[in-house]
C-alpha positions as CSV (number, residue, x, y, z in Angstrom):
1,M,24.9,42.5,314.7
2,T,24.3,41.4,318.4
3,A,27.5,42.2,320.8
4,R,28.6,39.9,322.9
5,F,29.8,40.5,326.5
6,W,33.4,41.5,326.8
7,S,33.9,38.7,329.4
8,S,33.0,36.2,326.6
9,I,36.1,37.2,325.2
10,P,39.1,33.8,326.1
11,R,41.7,34.8,328.5
12,T,44.5,33.9,325.8
13,S,47.2,35.7,324.3
14,H,45.8,38.5,321.8
15,D,48.3,40.1,319.7
16,V,46.8,43.4,320.6
17,R,49.5,46.1,319.2
18,L,46.7,49.0,318.9
19,V,44.5,50.2,321.2
20,V,41.8,53.4,320.3
21,S,39.4,55.1,322.5
22,D,37.3,57.4,322.8
23,M,36.8,59.7,325.7
24,D,33.4,61.3,326.7
25,G,31.5,58.4,327.4
26,T,34.0,55.7,327.3
27,L,37.4,56.6,328.8
28,L,36.2,59.3,330.8
29,A,33.6,59.3,333.8
30,G,31.0,61.9,334.8
31,D,34.0,63.6,336.5
32,G,35.4,64.4,332.8
33,A,38.7,62.9,333.7
34,V,40.8,60.1,333.4
35,P,40.5,57.3,335.5
36,A,43.3,56.9,338.3
37,T,43.0,53.1,337.2
38,F,43.7,53.7,333.7
39,W,47.2,55.0,334.2
40,P,49.1,51.8,335.1
41,L,47.3,50.0,332.7
42,L,48.7,52.4,330.0
43,E,52.5,51.7,331.4
44,R,51.7,47.8,331.0
45,M,50.7,48.9,327.4
46,S,53.6,50.9,326.9
47,A,56.0,48.1,328.3
48,R,54.5,45.8,326.0
49,G,54.7,47.7,322.6
50,I,50.8,48.4,322.7
51,T,50.4,51.7,320.9
52,F,47.4,53.6,323.1
53,V,45.3,56.3,321.1
54,P,43.1,59.0,322.5
55,A,40.3,59.4,319.7
56,S,38.1,62.6,320.3
57,G,36.3,65.6,319.2
58,R,38.2,67.3,321.0
59,Q,40.7,69.9,320.4
60,Y,44.4,68.5,320.2
61,A,45.8,71.2,322.6
62,T,43.1,69.9,325.1
63,L,43.9,66.0,324.4
64,A,48.1,66.6,324.8
65,R,46.8,68.3,328.4
66,M,45.1,65.4,329.8
67,F,47.4,63.1,328.8
68,A,50.9,65.0,329.7
69,Q,51.6,62.6,332.1
70,A,51.5,59.6,329.2
71,P,54.9,58.0,327.8
72,A,56.6,60.7,325.3
73,G,55.1,59.9,321.4
74,I,51.4,58.6,322.0
75,P,49.2,59.3,318.9
76,F,46.4,61.4,319.1
77,I,43.3,61.1,316.8
78,A,41.9,65.1,317.5
79,E,38.6,67.0,316.2
80,N,36.9,63.4,315.2
81,G,39.5,62.9,312.7
82,S,40.5,66.1,310.8
83,L,43.9,66.1,312.8
84,V,46.1,63.0,313.5
85,V,49.5,63.6,315.2
86,R,52.2,61.2,315.9
87,D,55.0,61.9,318.0
88,G,54.0,65.7,318.1
89,A,54.0,66.2,314.8
90,V,51.1,66.5,312.4
91,L,50.6,63.1,310.6
92,S,47.3,64.6,308.5
93,A,45.0,67.2,308.7
94,I,41.7,67.4,306.4
95,C,40.5,71.3,306.3
96,L,37.1,72.6,305.4
97,D,36.9,75.5,302.8
98,A,36.1,78.9,303.5
99,P,32.4,78.6,301.4
100,T,31.0,76.2,304.2
101,V,32.6,77.6,307.0
102,R,30.5,80.7,306.1
103,D,27.5,79.0,305.3
104,V,27.4,77.3,309.0
105,I,28.5,80.8,310.6
106,H,24.8,82.0,308.6
107,K,22.9,78.7,309.6
108,V,23.6,79.0,313.0
109,R,23.0,82.6,313.4
110,H,19.4,82.8,311.3
111,A,18.5,79.4,313.5
112,T,19.5,81.3,316.8
113,E,17.4,84.2,315.9
114,S,14.3,82.2,315.3
115,T,13.8,78.8,317.0
116,R,16.9,77.3,318.3
117,D,19.3,77.8,320.9
118,L,22.7,77.1,319.2
119,G,26.6,77.8,319.9
120,L,29.2,77.8,317.2
121,V,32.7,77.0,317.7
122,V,35.3,77.2,314.6
123,C,37.8,74.7,315.4
124,G,41.1,75.9,313.8
125,R,44.9,74.9,313.6
126,R,46.1,77.5,315.9
127,S,43.1,77.7,318.1
128,A,39.1,77.3,318.6
129,Y,37.3,80.3,318.3
130,I,33.8,81.6,319.6
131,E,31.6,84.9,319.2
132,R,29.0,84.2,321.4
133,R,30.3,85.7,324.7
134,D,27.7,84.2,327.7
135,T,28.9,82.2,330.4
136,E,26.7,79.2,329.7
137,F,28.1,78.5,326.2
138,I,31.6,79.8,327.4
139,A,31.8,76.6,330.0
140,E,30.6,74.3,327.4
141,A,33.6,75.0,324.8
142,E,35.9,75.5,327.3
143,H,35.2,71.9,328.5
144,Y,36.6,70.4,325.1
145,Y,38.8,73.2,323.6
146,A,41.8,74.4,325.6
147,R,42.7,76.8,323.0
148,L,39.7,79.0,322.7
149,T,39.9,82.5,321.7
150,A,36.7,85.2,321.4
151,V,36.2,87.2,318.0
152,E,33.8,89.8,317.3
153,D,32.9,88.0,313.9
154,L,33.7,84.5,313.2
155,A,33.4,85.0,309.6
156,T,36.9,87.1,310.0
157,V,38.6,84.0,311.6
158,T,41.6,83.3,308.9
159,D,42.6,80.1,310.7
160,D,42.7,76.9,308.7
161,V,39.4,75.4,309.7
162,L,39.5,71.6,311.0
163,K,36.3,71.4,312.5
164,L,32.9,73.3,312.7
165,A,31.1,72.1,316.1
166,I,27.7,73.3,316.8
167,Y,26.3,73.6,320.2
168,D,22.4,72.8,320.7
169,F,21.4,73.7,324.2
170,A,18.3,71.3,323.2
171,D,18.9,68.2,321.2
172,A,21.6,68.1,318.8
173,E,20.1,65.0,316.8
174,S,17.3,66.6,315.5
175,S,19.1,70.1,314.7
176,A,21.3,67.8,312.5
177,K,18.3,66.5,310.7
178,S,16.9,69.5,310.4
179,I,19.2,73.0,310.0
180,F,22.1,70.9,308.9
181,A,21.0,67.7,307.1
182,P,22.0,69.6,303.2
183,L,25.3,69.6,304.4
184,A,25.6,65.8,305.1
185,A,25.4,65.0,301.5
186,S,28.7,66.5,300.7
187,H,30.5,66.9,304.3
188,Q,31.5,64.8,307.2
189,M,28.8,65.3,309.7
190,A,28.5,63.7,312.9
191,V,26.1,63.6,315.9
192,S,29.1,63.6,318.8
193,G,26.8,63.9,321.7
194,R,23.6,64.9,323.1
195,H,24.1,68.5,322.4
196,W,27.2,68.5,319.8
197,I,27.4,68.5,316.0
198,D,30.4,68.5,314.1
199,I,31.0,69.0,310.8
200,M,34.2,68.4,308.9
201,A,35.8,68.0,305.1
202,P,34.5,64.9,303.2
203,G,36.2,61.9,304.5
204,A,37.5,63.4,307.8
205,T,36.1,60.5,310.3
206,K,37.8,58.5,313.3
207,G,38.0,55.5,311.0
208,R,40.0,56.9,308.4
209,A,42.3,58.3,311.1
210,V,42.5,54.5,312.6
211,Q,43.3,53.2,309.3
212,E,46.3,55.9,308.5
213,L,47.9,54.8,311.9
214,Q,47.7,51.5,311.5
215,Q,49.5,51.8,308.0
216,A,52.0,54.0,309.8
217,L,52.5,51.7,312.6
218,G,52.3,48.4,310.3
219,V,49.2,47.3,312.9
220,T,46.5,45.0,311.2
221,A,42.5,45.5,312.4
222,A,43.6,42.1,313.9
223,Q,45.8,43.5,316.3
224,T,43.5,46.7,317.0
225,A,41.0,47.1,319.7
226,V,38.8,49.7,319.8
227,F,36.0,51.9,322.1
228,G,33.7,54.1,321.7
229,D,29.9,55.2,322.6
230,Y,28.5,57.9,320.3
231,L,27.5,57.9,316.7
232,N,31.0,59.8,315.8
233,D,32.8,57.0,317.0
234,L,30.8,54.4,314.2
235,E,33.5,54.4,311.5
236,M,36.3,53.6,313.9
237,L,34.6,50.2,314.9
238,D,34.8,48.9,311.3
239,H,38.5,48.9,311.3
240,A,39.1,46.6,314.5
241,D,38.4,42.9,315.2
242,L,38.4,43.8,318.7
243,S,35.6,46.5,318.6
244,F,33.8,47.4,321.8
245,A,30.7,49.6,322.3
246,M,30.2,51.0,326.2
247,G,27.5,49.9,328.6
248,N,26.3,53.3,327.9
249,A,26.5,54.0,324.0
250,H,24.4,54.3,321.6
251,P,21.6,51.8,320.4
252,L,23.4,52.2,316.9
253,V,27.1,51.7,318.3
254,R,26.2,48.7,320.2
255,S,24.8,47.2,317.1
256,R,27.7,48.0,315.0
257,A,30.3,46.3,317.5
258,R,31.4,43.0,318.3
259,Y,31.6,43.0,322.2
260,L,29.9,45.4,324.7
261,A,32.2,46.9,327.6
262,P,31.3,47.9,331.0
263,T,29.9,51.4,331.1
264,N,32.3,54.6,331.1
265,E,31.0,55.1,335.0
266,E,32.4,51.6,335.6
267,H,35.5,52.2,334.2
268,G,34.5,49.7,331.3
269,V,37.8,50.5,329.0
270,V,40.4,49.7,331.9
271,T,38.0,46.5,332.9
272,A,38.0,45.0,329.1
273,L,41.8,45.7,328.2
274,S,42.7,44.2,331.5
275,H,41.1,41.2,330.5
276,L,42.4,41.4,327.1
277,L,46.1,41.7,328.5
278,S,45.7,39.4,331.1
């Protein structure tokens, strides 16, 4: 499928009831902040009864902090769909089993000792956890995890684990295909950026989370708009008639979406939504 430009959508009344947007590379520009032009648009959506949902690989605590000025009660899709929160209450949480957690810890340690420079974040319900203490890795982890706890041994973490996030200082896609490929057959694995690989329990995707919210809110795919830019956004594009790939999106995302929005640096989400809601 070849995506059409956002401007090709007729300026007619669209019955949009749900808007779901990825964060990094999509809503957020390069500075990592929600653009100032978005907040007035969010107020317009709220006034019209349109539910806006941030959908991210980021931690729920991080997303909640970023949207502290948003209207109360907006839903969140966090940890790449492993956690869905609505009105402050957990709608669903899909956790990993202990053997998988131990296996990934072992794989990361072994690869780091030999050929790769990897860091692991164990993403729990209460906090995210790291054992690597160098400044470079901590800076990357703190960018996405507002609640971050350093431990001596990740294998001792007793929290319910929603996701395992591996940071590859070189190239995440190559590590996903080599080191972690065996897990792809039994678990949900997503390359969520140039350097990040996320491993979740089977069925834990942003697409499943969008479906859950559609059912909870009584919204159809025809009433849903979705925006994404990277491989962890692919599944949620399938559940919206108004699916947008950003101008800076991965080629596979561009081929799966119906429409092409401007880049994140051009505030493409705001531009396309303003066109839809005009």
